[in-house]
C-alpha positions in Angstrom: 169.5 91.2 -8.7 166.3 90.4 -6.8 166.3 88.7 -3.4 165.9 85.0 -3.0 163.3 83.0 -1.1 162.6 79.3 -0.4 159.1 77.8 -0.4 157.4 74.5 -0.2 157.9 72.3 -3.2 155.7 69.2 -3.4 157.6 66.4 -4.9 154.8 65.9 -7.4 156.0 69.2 -8.9 159.5 68.0 -9.5 158.6 66.6 -12.9 157.4 70.0 -14.0 160.6 71.6 -12.8 162.7 69.0 -14.7 160.7 69.8 -17.8 161.7 73.5 -17.4 165.3 72.4 -16.9 165.3 70.5 -20.2 166.4 73.5 -22.2 167.0 73.5 -26.0 170.4 72.2 -27.0 171.7 75.6 -28.2 170.9 77.1 -24.8 172.3 74.3 -22.8 175.5 74.4 -24.9 176.2 77.9 -23.5 177.3 76.3 -20.2 178.9 73.0 -19.5 178.9 71.6 -15.9 179.2 68.4 -14.0 176.1 66.3 -13.8 175.0 65.9 -10.2 171.8 64.0 -11.2 171.7 60.7 -9.3 168.7 59.2 -10.8 165.3 58.9 -9.1 166.8 58.1 -5.7 168.6 61.3 -5.1 171.7 61.6 -2.8 171.5 60.3 0.7 173.5 61.1 3.8 174.9 57.8 5.4 176.8 59.5 8.3 176.1 61.0 11.7 174.6 64.3 12.6 177.7 66.3 13.2 180.3 68.0 11.0 183.7 66.1 10.7 186.9 67.9 11.6 189.5 68.8 8.9 193.2 68.7 9.7 194.6 72.1 10.2 191.3 73.8 10.8 189.4 74.8 13.9 187.3 72.0 15.2 183.5 72.0 14.7 181.2 71.7 17.8 181.3 68.3 19.5 179.1 66.4 22.0 179.8 67.0 25.7 181.5 63.8 26.9 179.7 64.0 30.2 176.4 63.6 28.4 176.9 61.0 25.6 174.5 61.2 22.7 172.3 58.1 22.2 170.8 58.1 18.7 167.6 56.3 17.6 167.8 52.6 16.7 170.1 51.4 19.4 167.4 49.9 21.6 168.2 52.5 24.2 166.5 55.7 25.3 167.6 58.3 22.7 169.0 61.6 23.9 169.5 65.1 22.5 172.9 66.4 21.6 174.5 68.5 24.3 177.3 70.8 23.1 180.8 70.7 24.5 181.3 74.3 25.4 185.0 73.9 26.0 185.6 74.5 22.2 188.1 77.3 22.2 186.9 78.6 18.8 183.4 79.6 20.1 183.0 83.2 21.4 181.7 83.8 24.9 178.2 85.2 24.0 177.4 82.0 22.1 178.7 79.8 24.9 176.5 81.7 27.3 173.4 81.1 25.2 174.3 77.4 24.6 175.0 76.9 28.3 171.5 78.0 29.2 170.1 75.8 26.4 172.1 72.8 27.5 170.8 73.2 31.1 167.2 73.5 30.0 167.4 70.4 27.7 169.1 68.4 30.5 166.3 69.5 32.7 163.7 68.0 30.4 163.0 70.7 27.8 162.6 69.8 24.2 165.8 70.6 22.2 164.3 73.0 19.6 165.6 73.1 16.0 164.0 74.7 13.0 164.1 71.5 10.9 162.2 69.4 13.3 159.7 72.2 13.6 159.0 72.1 9.9 161.0 75.3 9.2 164.0 75.8 6.9 167.2 74.5 8.6 169.4 77.3 7.2 173.1 76.9 6.3 175.2 74.9 6.9 172.9 72.8 9.1 170.8 71.9 6.0 173.8 69.9 4.8 173.5 67.5 7.8 170.0 66.4 6.7 169.9 62.7 5.7 168.1 63.5 2.5 167.6 62.2 -0.1 168.5 65.4 -2.0 168.0 66.0 -5.6 169.7 68.6 -7.8 168.0 70.4 -10.6 170.6 72.0 -12.8 170.2 74.6 -15.6 172.8 77.0 -17.1 171.5 79.8 -14.8 170.4 78.1 -11.6 170.8 75.1 -9.4 167.9 74.1 -7.1 168.4 71.6 -4.2 165.3 69.8 -2.8 165.5 67.6 0.3 162.8 64.9 0.8 162.2 65.5 4.5 161.5 69.2 4.3 160.4 69.5 0.6 161.9 73.0 0.6 163.7 74.4 -2.4 167.1 76.0 -2.0 168.0 78.3 -4.9 171.5 78.9 -6.2 171.8 81.5 -9.0 174.8 81.0 -11.2 177.3 83.5 -12.6 175.8 86.6 -10.9 177.1 88.7 -8.0 175.4 89.0 -4.6 172.7 91.7 -4.3 173.9 95.1 -3.2 171.6 94.9 -0.1 170.8 91.4 0.9 167.7 90.9 3.1 168.4 88.2 5.7 166.4 85.0 5.1 166.2 81.4 6.2 168.5 80.0 3.5 170.3 83.3 2.8 171.3 84.4 -0.7 173.4 81.8 -2.6 175.3 82.5 -5.8 177.5 80.0 -7.5 179.7 79.2 -10.5 181.5 76.1 -11.9 185.2 75.7 -11.7 185.8 72.7 -13.9 184.1 69.7 -12.2 183.3 71.7 -9.1 180.2 73.8 -8.2 181.3 76.6 -5.9 178.5 78.2 -3.8 178.8 81.4 -1.7 176.0 82.1 0.8 175.4 85.2 2.9 172.4 87.0 4.3 171.3 84.2 6.7 168.9 85.3 9.4 169.5 84.4 13.0 166.5 82.1 13.4 168.6 79.1 12.4 171.5 77.2 14.0 174.9 76.3 12.5 174.7 72.6 13.4 173.0 69.9 15.4 174.3 71.3 18.7 172.1 74.4 18.3 175.1 76.7 17.8 173.8 80.2 17.2 175.3 82.6 14.7 175.2 86.3 13.7 174.0 87.8 10.4 177.7 87.9 9.4 177.6 84.1 8.8 179.3 83.3 5.5 179.2 79.8 4.1 181.2 78.6 1.1 180.6 75.1 -0.5 182.6 73.2 -3.1 180.5 70.3 -4.6 182.2 67.6 -6.7 181.8 63.9 -7.5 184.2 61.4 -6.0 184.6 57.6 -6.0 184.1 57.4 -9.7 180.9 59.4 -9.5 179.3 57.1 -6.9 179.5 59.7 -4.1 179.0 63.5 -4.0 181.2 65.5 -1.6 180.9 69.1 -0.5 183.8 70.9 1.2 182.5 73.6 3.5 184.1 76.7 5.0 182.1 78.5 7.8 183.1 82.1 8.7 181.3 84.2 11.3 183.7 86.6 13.0 181.0 87.5 15.6 180.6 83.9 16.7 183.8 82.1 16.0 187.4 83.3 16.6 188.5 81.6 13.3 186.8 80.3 10.2 186.5 76.5 10.2 186.3 73.8 7.5 184.4 70.6 7.3 182.8 68.3 4.7 179.9 66.1 3.9 179.5 63.0 1.6 176.4 61.6 0.1 175.8 58.3 -1.7 173.3 57.5 -4.4 169.9 56.7 -3.1 168.3 53.4 -3.8 164.6 54.3 -3.8 162.5 57.1 -5.3 161.8 60.1 -3.2 158.6 60.0 -1.3 156.0 62.6 -0.3 157.3 63.2 3.3 155.1 65.9 5.0 156.9 67.3 8.1 153.7 68.6 9.6 151.9 65.3 9.6 152.4 63.1 12.6 154.8 65.4 14.4 152.5 66.0 17.3 152.3 62.4 18.5 154.9 62.7 21.2 155.2 66.4 21.8 154.9 69.7 19.9 158.2 71.0 18.5 156.6 74.4 17.8 155.2 73.6 14.3 153.5 76.7 12.8 149.7 76.2 12.8 147.4 78.5 10.8 144.7 80.3 12.8 142.4 80.2 9.8 142.3 78.8 6.3 143.9 80.8 3.4 140.8 80.5 1.3 
């Protein structure tokens, strides 16, 4: 199986992809699956920017109580997230890196993340994006597109992982349906991304499993997530995300436009035109 890659996907091209996804009835009948289409509004993320804890599992990273996080929209000066490094599940090398990062951010440095720098967020941090997301489903592939990044994440169905996976921003994702659930297995994630909003690093052993299914009578989409990286965490940990149906069409949201107004997040700039 060939390797996977993600590229920019203008929302104007979505119609063309949907046309490809509209396969003949005899082909579509070869595979039945839950319909994650939400209409023109996609699926939006109504919650905060950290992963919830799951009873019985190791706890995801949390904010340092000594430096409370102030989000936008509260009529107060927003702050960056500062990780609580007392989490016993995090290995020492990662704590050391994050301690240095915390100190630099508290000292006035910009808290870098790939997403705000117009680069792919990687997994599972991609699942914290507010969206809207849209799902393009065919019997052989699922494609996820998020409004803010306009990047396409590819999930190939009913195939094994490649024998030699080349690390990439979104890794290699393969999936299959179990009844009403889409199960996705992702490996091959490069170390240019973070695990979460707290800028938690990871190794190339990072392995993310997702189980997507509709809840609340089809009004919400839930994904149950397992994160396993034996070089970064002492134990695998579980979490989840829930998305509600969007109420407006997706817009053309270009990350690179207007992101230099306050400061430069490190957005890639071409030295010369490609033509």
